[in-house]
C-alpha positions as CSV (number, residue, x, y, z in Angstrom):
1,X,3.3,6.1,-14.3
2,X,5.8,6.2,-11.3
3,X,5.2,4.4,-8.1
4,X,4.9,8.1,-6.4
5,X,2.2,9.2,-9.1
6,X,-0.1,5.5,-8.2
7,X,0.5,6.0,-5.1
8,X,-1.1,9.3,-4.9
9,X,-3.8,8.3,-7.5
10,X,-4.9,4.7,-6.7
11,X,-5.8,6.5,-2.9
12,X,-3.0,4.9,-1.0
13,X,-2.1,8.4,0.8
14,X,-5.2,9.5,1.6
15,X,-5.1,6.1,4.7
16,X,-1.2,5.9,4.5
17,X,-0.4,9.9,4.3
18,X,1.7,11.4,1.9
19,X,5.3,10.0,2.8
20,X,3.8,7.0,3.0
21,X,4.4,6.8,7.2
22,X,1.9,9.1,8.6
23,X,-0.9,6.8,8.4
24,X,-4.3,8.8,9.5
25,X,-5.3,6.0,11.8
26,X,-2.4,4.9,14.6
27,X,-3.3,1.1,13.9
28,X,-2.7,2.3,10.0
29,X,0.1,0.9,9.4
30,X,4.1,3.0,8.7
31,X,4.6,1.6,4.7
32,X,8.2,3.4,3.9
33,X,11.5,1.6,4.0
34,X,9.7,-1.9,4.0
35,X,10.7,-4.3,2.2
36,X,9.4,-4.4,-1.4
37,X,8.3,-8.0,-1.8
38,X,7.0,-8.2,1.7
39,X,4.8,-5.4,0.7
40,X,3.7,-6.5,-2.4
41,X,3.0,-10.4,-0.8
42,X,1.1,-8.3,2.2
43,X,-1.3,-6.3,-0.8
44,X,-1.6,-9.4,-3.3
45,X,-3.0,-11.1,-0.5
46,X,-5.6,-8.7,1.0
47,X,-6.7,-8.1,-2.6
48,X,-6.6,-11.9,-3.4
49,X,-9.2,-12.2,0.5
50,X,-5.7,-14.3,1.6
51,X,-5.2,-12.1,3.9
52,X,-8.3,-10.9,6.1
53,X,-7.6,-9.2,9.9
54,X,-7.0,-6.3,11.6
55,X,-7.8,-3.3,8.7
56,X,-7.6,-5.3,5.6
57,X,-11.4,-4.7,5.2
58,X,-10.8,-1.3,5.0
59,X,-8.0,-1.6,2.3
60,X,-10.3,-4.6,0.3
61,X,-12.4,-1.4,-0.4
62,X,-10.2,0.1,-2.5
63,X,-8.2,-2.8,-4.0
64,X,-9.7,-3.3,-6.8
65,X,-8.2,0.3,-8.1
66,X,-5.1,-1.2,-8.2
67,X,-3.5,-3.5,-11.1
68,X,-0.7,-6.1,-10.0
69,X,1.7,-4.5,-11.7
70,X,0.9,-1.0,-10.7
71,X,1.2,-2.9,-7.2
72,X,4.4,-3.7,-8.1
73,X,5.2,-0.9,-9.0
74,X,4.3,1.2,-5.9
75,X,5.5,-1.0,-3.6
76,X,9.1,-1.0,-5.3
77,X,9.2,2.8,-5.5
78,X,7.3,2.5,-1.0
79,X,10.5,0.5,-1.0
80,X,12.9,3.8,-1.2
81,X,11.0,5.2,0.8
82,X,13.2,6.5,4.4
83,X,11.8,5.6,7.8
């Protein structure tokens, strides 16, 4: 499955927008064009609980839907998008 498909199916689209740069709330991050390794580390830290600040409680609630391999695919796809 592609990063774009996973982004949609794993509910990332619901908060970060269809293009990963139009989040539903102004304090949610724009993800498009960010460094893939950085995105993966942040997502992994949220999933594990290592990062627990700001909006992480909202993310933590859906991270069980995404495997570690899927996170890698999603973040690599997001990194290809234009900011």
